[in-house]
N, C-alpha and C positions, 0 to 999 in steps of 0.2 A: 584350757578347756577340760571339763570332766571327761574321763576316758569313755564312759558309756554313751554320753551324748554324741561324741565324735563318731564312734563306731555305728551308732544307730542311724545317723545321717547318711553314712556311706552305704550301709546295708539297705536302707529304705530306697535309695536310688536304684540299687541293683534289683530289688524285688519288683521295681516297676518295669522290668524287662519282659513285657508281655508282647506277643506277636499280633500283627494285623490279621483280622479275619480273612479267611480264604474265600468267602462268598459275600453276597450283598447284605446278609442279615447281620444285625448287631449281635455281639457276643458279650455276655457278662459272666465273669468268673470270680468266685471268692476263694482265697487260699489262706491257710493258717500255717505259720512257721514258728518253730522254736529256735532260739539262738543259744549255742553252747560256747563257753570259754572256760579255760582252766578247770575242765571236768565238771562244770555245773551249768544249769540253765540260767542265763542272765537276762534274756529278753524274750517276749512273745510278740510276734508281728502278725497282723492280718492285712491282706491286700485285696482290694476290689478293682477289677478291670472292666471297663465298659468300652468296647471297641467297635467302631463302625467304619465303613469305607471312607467317610468324610472326616472323621476325627477320633478323638480318644478322651477318656476321663479315667484317671487313676487316683486311688486313695489308699494310703497306707496308715495303719494305726499300730502303735507299739507301746509297750510298757515294760519296765524292769521287773524281773522275777527273782524269787528265791533270795539267796544271801545277798546278791547284788542290790536288790531293792532296799536292803537294810543300810547299805553304805551310800548308794547313789539312787535315790528314789526319783522316778521320772516317767512321764508319758508324753507321747507326741502324736499328732495327726497331721499328715501332709496330703494335699490335694493338688492335682494339676489337670488342666484341660487345654485342648488345642485342636488344630486341624492339620491334615497332611498337606504338605506342599510338594513341589516338584523336587524330589530327591532330598527333602528335608522335612522338619516339623515346624509348625507355626503356633507356638504356645500363646494362649490368651490370658490365663490366670494361673497363679501358684500361691498357695497359702500353707504355711506350716505353723502350728501352734501347739503349745504344751506347757508342762510344768516340770522343771528340773531343779532338784534340791530346794523345793518349796518356792521357786521363783518363776513367775510367768515369763514365757518366751513366745514371740510372735514375729513372723515375717510375712508380708503380703506383697506380691509382685504382679504387675500388669505389663503388657507389651505395647509399645507405640512405635510404629515405623520399624518393626523388627528388633527393637531394643528394649531391655527390661527397665521398668520404672518402679522404684520402691515406694509403695503407698503407705506402709506401716511397718514399724520395727520396734520391738520391746525385748530387752532393754536397748537403749541407743547403742549403735555399733561401736562408737568411739570409747565406750567403757571397757571393751575387751580387745578390739582388733584395730589394725591399721585399715584405713579406708581403701576400698578397691577403686582405682582410678576410673574415670568415666570412659576413657578410651579402651580400657580392658574389659568393660561390660558390653561393648557393642557387639551385636550379633550372637550373644550368648543365649542359652536356654537353661531351664531348670533341670535338676537331676532326673526327675521322673520322665520328662519329655525327652531327655537325652537317651535314656534307655529305650524308649519307644522308637526313637529314630534309628538307633543301632539295630534294633530287632527287625526293622523293616528289611534290612539286608538279609537277615536269617530267613525271613519269610520268602524272599525272592530267590535266594541262591542256596539256602541250606548251610551257609557259613555265617560267621559272626565277626566279619571284618568291619571296622569303623572307628571314627573319632568324633568327639564332640566337645565344644567349649561350654563349660557349665558355670552358672552363677546362681547362688541361692540367697542373695541379699547381703550375705556377710563374707562369703568366700568365693574366689574365682579359681576354678580347677580345670585341668585338661584330662579327659577320659579317653582311653583307647582300649579296644577289645580285638582279639584275634582267635582264630579257630585252632583247636588242638586235636580234633578228631572226635570219634564216638567212643563211649565207654559204658560199661555195665556197672550200675550202682547196686551193690549187694544189700540184702535186707539188714536193717539195723533198727532195733526197737520198733516203734510204730511209724517210722519215717517211710516216705515213698521209696520204691526201688524199681529198677528196670533200666532199659537202655536210654542214654541221653547224649545230646551234643555237648561236648566239653569245650568251654571257651575261657581263655585267660584274659584278664583285664588289668589295667593300671590307672590309678588316679594320682594326679600330681597337683598340689596346691601351688598356684603361681602368684596370687595376691590375696590380701585379707588375712595376713598373719597375726597370730596372737601377739600382743605386746610383750608378754613375759616369757615367750618361748624362743629359743635360739632359731634363727631363720633357716640355717642349714639343716637342722633336724626336721623342722616343719615342712621343708620343701622336698624332702626325700620321698620318692614314689611309694605309694601304697598299692600292693599287688594282691591278686587273688584269682580264684577260679569259680566259674558259674557253670552248672550243668543244666541244660534246658531240654524239656520234653513235654509232650501232651500228658497231663496227669490222669486223664480218663478219655475213653473213646469219644471223639467229636469235639474235644476241647482244644483251644489254641495252645501251642507250647508256652510254658512259663518256666521260671527257675524252679527246679526241684531240689537243688542243693547249692549253697554258696559258701565258699571259704575265703575269708579276708584276713590278711596278715595284719598284725597290730604291733606297734612299737612298744606297747605297754604290757600286754599279757599273752603274747603268742598269737595263736590263730583263733578267730571267731568263726563258728560254723553255723549257718542257718539251714535247717532241714524242713522240707515240706511234710507236714503231718497229714493234711487232708485238703482236698479241693473239690468244689462243687459248682454247678451252674447256678448263677444268681439271676433272679428276675427283678432285682431292685436296681433301678437306674441310679447312677450317681448324679444327683442334682444339686448337691451342696457345694457350690463353688464360691 
């Protein structure tokens, strides 16, 4: 798998870590992030969150930037929608589409009886990966919904303890997140700064391995840290900084450049 596409999938799920509104009104927030690795900007991400007491819609958009775009050109849009259940989330749709290295990529999932169903996939999964067994898919949720679920704990307790089984149509992973306390993020360039909740996370691939990659290496846990805070008065807390370790080029860091209230509902599902 291209390095940038793997990291973008992992970061997109984490950017979906938006908290449930504290009142009965819907909240829509748009946030812009830059992602740095090896001392340069490699990705720009935009995230829109529409959150209501009944459910959620999350959309992330990203594209490679700078020198990285010359080597691995790509862009991707991911959308998820669902409802809140009793102590869980009930995803209804997930769609991820884009172009990487000039090749179209698409995954569309729907849920039936609490289990994901693949409705579309381009290119076919067996060109690149081992199939995820049906039993390993049962009870799984997409990455954006997983982060919404984990963040409900933060909204209720001020901590970020939680686990989620994640399936994106090609990969089956386990995510876990835990609280590390509060920390002051100091000013750096034009990035957001202030006090934030610090959370450590781990993602581990358990099925859907690349056919040409050693399984032991692919199964090694990918770890990182997310800092969560309200970016402006009255906003729900969202990630303001994310650091993800990479087996290929060190640490990728996503920083929040700006966030604003959005009045545009996410209706493209």
